[in-house]
C-alpha positions in Angstrom: -102.2 67.7 35.5 -100.1 70.3 33.7 -97.0 68.5 35.0 -98.1 65.2 33.5 -98.7 66.9 30.1 -95.3 68.6 30.4 -93.6 65.2 31.1 -95.4 63.5 28.3 -94.3 66.3 25.9 -90.7 66.0 27.0 -90.6 62.3 26.4 -92.2 62.7 22.9 -89.7 65.4 22.0 -86.7 63.8 23.7 -87.0 60.0 23.4 -83.3 59.8 24.3 -84.3 60.3 27.9 -85.9 56.9 27.9 -83.0 55.4 26.1 -80.4 56.8 28.4 -82.4 55.5 31.4 -82.3 52.0 29.9 -78.6 52.2 29.1 -77.7 53.2 32.6 -78.6 49.8 34.0 -76.0 48.4 36.4 -74.5 45.0 35.7 -72.5 42.6 37.8 -69.8 40.2 36.7 -68.4 37.8 39.3 -65.1 36.0 39.4 -64.9 33.0 41.7 -62.3 30.3 42.3 -64.4 27.5 43.9 -61.3 25.4 44.8 -61.2 21.8 43.6 -64.8 21.6 42.5 -64.7 18.1 41.1 -67.7 16.0 40.3 -67.7 12.8 42.4 -68.1 10.5 39.4 -65.0 8.8 38.2 -63.4 9.7 34.9 -60.0 9.4 33.3 -59.4 13.0 32.3 -58.0 14.3 35.6 -54.9 13.4 37.6 -56.6 14.5 40.8 -60.0 13.0 40.1 -59.3 9.8 41.9 -58.8 11.7 45.2 -62.1 13.6 44.8 -64.4 10.5 44.5 -66.5 8.7 47.1 -63.8 6.0 47.5 -60.8 8.4 47.1 -58.5 9.8 49.7 -60.8 12.8 50.4 -64.0 10.8 50.5 -65.7 13.2 48.2 -69.2 11.9 48.3 -72.3 13.1 46.5 -73.7 14.4 49.8 -70.6 16.6 50.2 -70.6 17.6 46.6 -74.3 18.6 46.6 -73.8 20.5 49.8 -71.1 22.5 48.1 -73.2 23.1 45.0 -75.9 24.5 47.3 -73.4 26.8 49.1 -72.1 28.2 45.8 -75.7 28.9 44.8 -76.2 30.8 48.1 -73.2 32.9 47.3 -74.5 33.7 43.8 -77.8 34.8 45.3 -76.4 36.8 48.1 -73.5 38.8 46.6 -75.5 41.4 44.8 -78.5 42.0 47.1 -80.4 38.9 45.9 -80.0 40.0 42.2 -77.6 37.3 40.9 -74.7 38.4 38.7 -75.4 38.6 35.0 -72.1 36.8 34.2 -70.1 34.5 36.5 -66.6 33.4 35.7 -65.5 30.3 37.6 -62.0 28.8 38.2 -61.3 25.2 39.3 -64.4 23.5 38.1 -63.8 20.0 36.7 -66.4 19.7 33.9 -69.7 20.8 32.4 -71.7 18.6 34.9 -70.6 20.9 37.7 -71.8 24.0 36.0 -75.1 22.3 35.0 -75.7 21.3 38.6 -75.2 24.9 39.7 -77.3 26.4 36.9 -80.2 24.0 37.4 -80.2 24.0 41.2 -83.6 25.0 42.7 -82.1 28.2 44.1 -81.0 29.4 40.6 -83.1 27.6 38.0 -85.5 30.6 37.5 -82.6 32.9 36.6 -82.0 31.0 33.3 -78.3 30.6 33.5 -76.6 29.2 30.4 -73.2 27.4 30.4 -69.9 28.1 28.6 -67.3 25.4 29.1 -65.0 22.9 27.5 -62.4 20.5 28.9 -59.0 22.1 29.0 -55.5 20.5 28.7 -54.8 21.3 32.4 -52.8 18.5 34.0 -55.1 18.5 37.1 -58.3 18.5 35.0 -59.6 21.8 36.3 -61.0 24.4 34.0 -62.5 27.8 33.7 -66.1 28.2 32.8 -68.9 30.7 32.7 -72.6 31.0 33.5 -74.6 33.9 32.1 -78.2 34.9 32.5 -79.7 34.3 29.1 -82.7 36.6 29.8 -80.4 39.6 30.2 -77.3 38.7 28.1 -77.0 37.1 24.7 -73.8 35.2 24.0 -72.6 36.1 20.5 -69.3 34.3 20.3 -66.8 32.3 22.4 -63.1 31.8 21.9 -60.9 29.3 23.8 -57.3 30.7 23.9 -54.6 28.1 24.4 -51.3 28.9 26.2 -48.0 28.1 24.4 -44.5 28.5 25.8 -41.7 30.5 24.2 -41.0 27.7 21.8 -44.6 27.5 20.6 -45.3 24.3 22.5 -48.7 24.0 24.2 -48.6 24.3 27.9 -50.7 21.9 30.0 -52.6 24.5 31.8 -56.0 26.2 31.8 -57.2 27.9 28.6 -58.5 31.5 28.7 -62.2 31.7 27.9 -63.2 34.8 26.0 -66.9 35.3 25.5 -68.7 38.2 23.7 -72.1 39.2 25.0 -74.8 41.6 23.9 -76.0 43.7 26.8 -78.6 46.3 26.0 -77.3 48.0 22.9 -73.6 47.4 23.7 -71.2 44.5 23.1 -69.1 43.2 26.0 -66.1 40.9 25.8 -65.4 39.0 29.0 -62.3 36.9 29.5 -62.0 34.3 32.3 -58.4 33.5 33.4 -56.8 31.1 35.8 -53.0 31.6 35.7 -50.3 29.3 36.9 -49.9 29.1 40.7 -46.7 29.8 42.6 -46.4 26.2 43.6 -42.8 25.3 43.1 -41.6 28.8 43.8 -42.7 32.3 42.9 -39.7 33.2 40.7 -39.5 29.7 39.2 -43.1 30.0 38.0 -43.3 33.7 37.1 -42.3 33.1 33.5 -45.5 31.1 33.0 -47.7 33.9 34.3 -45.8 36.3 32.1 -46.8 34.2 29.1 -50.4 34.1 30.2 -50.4 37.9 30.7 -49.0 38.5 27.3 -51.5 36.1 25.7 -54.6 37.8 27.1 -53.1 41.3 26.4 -52.4 40.5 22.8 -55.8 38.8 22.3 -57.7 41.8 23.6 -55.4 44.3 21.8 -56.2 42.5 18.5 -59.9 42.4 19.4 -60.0 46.1 20.0 -58.2 46.8 16.8 -60.9 45.1 14.9 -63.8 46.3 17.1 -62.7 49.5 18.9 -66.2 50.0 20.3 -66.1 46.9 22.6 -66.5 47.0 26.3 -63.9 44.7 27.8 -63.6 42.8 31.1 -60.8 40.4 31.9 -60.1 38.8 35.2 -59.9 35.8 37.4 -57.4 34.0 39.7 -54.1 35.4 38.4 -52.1 34.0 41.3 -50.0 37.2 41.7 -50.3 40.6 43.3 -51.1 44.0 41.9 -47.7 45.6 40.9 -46.1 42.2 40.0 -44.4 41.9 36.7 -47.1 39.7 35.1 -49.9 42.1 36.2 -47.9 45.1 35.1 -47.5 43.6 31.7 -51.3 43.4 31.2 -52.4 46.5 29.2 -49.2 47.2 27.2 -51.1 46.5 23.9 -54.7 46.3 25.0 -54.8 49.3 27.3 -56.5 47.4 30.0 -56.6 49.0 33.5 -57.1 47.2 36.8 -60.2 48.0 38.9 -59.0 47.6 42.5 -61.4 46.9 45.4 -61.2 49.0 48.6 -57.9 48.6 50.5 -59.5 46.6 53.3 -61.0 44.0 50.9 -59.0 40.9 49.8 -59.8 37.6 48.3 -57.1 35.2 49.8 -55.3 34.6 53.0 -51.9 33.0 53.1 -49.8 32.4 56.2 -52.0 34.7 58.2 -51.9 37.7 55.8 -54.7 38.8 53.6 -53.8 39.6 50.0 -55.5 39.6 46.6 -54.6 37.1 43.8 -57.9 37.6 42.1 -58.1 40.6 39.8 -60.3 42.3 37.2 -59.3 44.7 34.4 -61.5 46.7 32.1 -60.8 48.4 28.7 -62.1 49.5 25.4 -65.1 51.8 26.0 -65.4 50.5 29.6 -63.1 52.7 31.7 -61.8 51.5 35.0 -62.8 54.8 36.6 -66.5 54.2 35.8 -66.5 50.7 37.4 -66.4 49.4 41.0 -64.8 46.3 42.3 -65.8 44.7 45.6 -65.0 41.6 47.6 -68.2 40.5 49.5 -67.3 39.4 53.1 -70.4 37.3 53.6 -70.3 35.8 57.1 -70.9 32.2 55.9 -67.9 32.4 53.6 -65.6 33.0 56.6 -64.5 31.2 59.8 -62.2 32.1 62.7 -58.5 31.8 62.0 -57.4 29.6 64.8 -53.7 29.7 63.9 -53.5 33.4 63.2 -55.7 36.3 64.1 -59.0 37.4 62.7 -61.0 35.5 60.0 -60.1 33.4 57.0 -62.1 31.8 54.1 -64.0 28.7 55.0 -62.6 26.0 52.9 -64.0 22.6 51.9 -61.0 20.8 53.3 -58.2 21.7 55.6 -55.5 19.3 54.4 -57.4 16.0 54.1 -59.9 16.9 56.9 -63.4 17.8 55.6 -64.6 21.1 57.0 -67.7 21.8 54.9 -66.8 25.2 53.5 -66.6 26.4 49.9 -63.2 27.8 48.9 -59.9 29.3 50.0 -60.8 32.3 47.8 -63.5 34.9 48.3 -65.4 36.0 45.2 -64.5 39.2 43.3 -67.3 41.4 41.9 -67.2 44.0 39.1 -70.1 46.5 38.9 -70.4 48.4 35.7 -72.8 50.2 33.5 -73.1 50.3 29.7 -72.0 53.8 28.5 
């Protein structure tokens, strides 16, 4: 009984003990390229849309689409011990319908995910988008950052989505990226990724100048490796630092070799050393690599052959706590 009175007295005299306990809550932000997640309905906004329709070259039926939606929901449920991520940043989704079908799926509907999306000027019609748990995070502001070349001309590629959230008593800026691929040659396309790296670095640097107390997370499919020129240029103004998963965890396999093209950076009051990055190797995301050794991501298609998987990427998770 004396111990109970002692504890009650400590809490009355030191209410910060309760506050610090609340503020130490762990959060999860997921980045996931879901590879060609087109809605089967026909529209005129996408150059690749015709292939991903029921009558198109890939026979992308509503049955196959709904199966992939369900598989993505299973991933969201399973990556964090059945406690879905508070914020999810997607790459390669076609439109808002896709995000709505994920958010309202029976597996996820009770988690109250809200949608952040708009159609981008990407020549393939694939966008970035976010889902966030509205019971745990309040979206304060969104900014869509267009990409312009060295002459100031708009590039027909994905915009960067920067969203500001209230988590507990802190404010978190999350930026979802999907940089230009190496299709056409790594060196030939590097200048585009350099422009995208500079764009996000300058945007976050400016944001931190105005609001130095922000917690910052920036990541996505950056289509390049740690140590590459584009990734090395991130942080020059913003001070962002990469949070790297364990050495044996990778998000992508190319020509039999695992590597990581998906990355996450933190900055502002959210130090990289206080965070943890992880690539969940869930068994249903993988299949045996018949051409090379080991396992590989289980894709939706191999060439034009339907294989029933989800993506050529594995998801990347960032675990963090509000300071």
